[in-house]
N, C-alpha and C positions, 0 to 999 in steps of 0.2 A: 491408580493406574497412571503410568508414565505416558505423557503425551509429547511428541516431537513439537518443537517450536517452529511456527511459521511467522516470519516478519512480513507485514503488509504495509505498503505505503498508503498514506491517506489521500493526498491530492491525485486525482485522476484514476484512482482505483476504487475508493469508497465514496468519493464525492464527484460532483460534476465540474471539476477543475478543467479550464480550457487554456491554460498557459498564461493567463493574466493574473499574476500573483499580487495579492493585496493582503498584508499581514493582519489587517483588522476585519477582513471579510472571509468567511468560510463558505464555499459553495454548498448548495443543498446536497443531501445524500443521493447517490445514484440509485435508481430503481433496482431493487433486487439485492442491494448490499446487505440489508438486514438478514434476509434468508440465507445468503451466502455465508455470512459470519456465523449464523446460528448452526447451520449444517457443518461447517468446518470445525467449529468449536467442540463438536462431539468427539472428534478424534485428534485434534491438534490444539496446542496452546498458542493463542494468538497474541502477538505483540505488534502494536502499531508503531511504525518507523516513519518519522517525519522530521523535516527541517523547521516546522512551525513551532511556536511557543507550546510547550508541553501542557501547561495548565489550560490554555485555550483549546487545545486539541482534546483534552480530557472532557472539558465542558461540552464541546461539540458532540463527542461520543455519548455523553449522558443525555444531552438534549435530544439526540436521535435514538435513544434507547438501545445503543450498541454496546455500552460499557459492560453489560453482563456477559458478553462473549469474549472480552479482552482481558488478558492477564496483566499487561503493562503497556505504557506508552513511552517511547524512547527516541532519542536522536543519535543513539550509539548503535552501530552494527553489532548486535549480539550474536553469539553462536546460535545457529538455527539450521533447521532441515532444509528450508526453502525461503526465498525472498520473492515476494510478488510486488512488482513495481511497473508503472506505465513507461518508465524510462530505463529499460534494462535490455541487455543483450546476453544471450546464453553463449558462453564460450564453448565451442565444439572441439577444441584442441588444435585448430588450424588458424594461424595468425593472418594468413592471406584472406580467408573468409571473414575473420573478425574485422580486418581493416575495411573490407567492402561493406560489411554491415554497419560499421560506424559511419562511413561516408554516406550511406543511403538511408540511415535511420530516420524514421518519422514516428512520433507518438501516435497512438491509435486514433485519437480524435482528429488528427490531421489527415488520416487516410479515408475519412468518411466524407 
């Protein structure tokens, strides 16, 4: 069965990243990330998209028992159906709206 690909960012989506990047420290998995990936993987091919070291990211996935749901880990924007990221804006076709959203953007954990 063909599955559409969904690119998912690691930091801030699957782990408890709070904006303090440290290349040697990976924050713990977010509560519910495992069930989310398990359910999503039933209908979609999951690719983890990250700026982090790919081997370290793969190890983090294995250590958290998430690797069984993931097809690949990459730092390249692959063709995909959707991208899930904590630092993203959906373009609605209107540049004025986009400019305002860029100006007012806050990652989700800064809104709490």
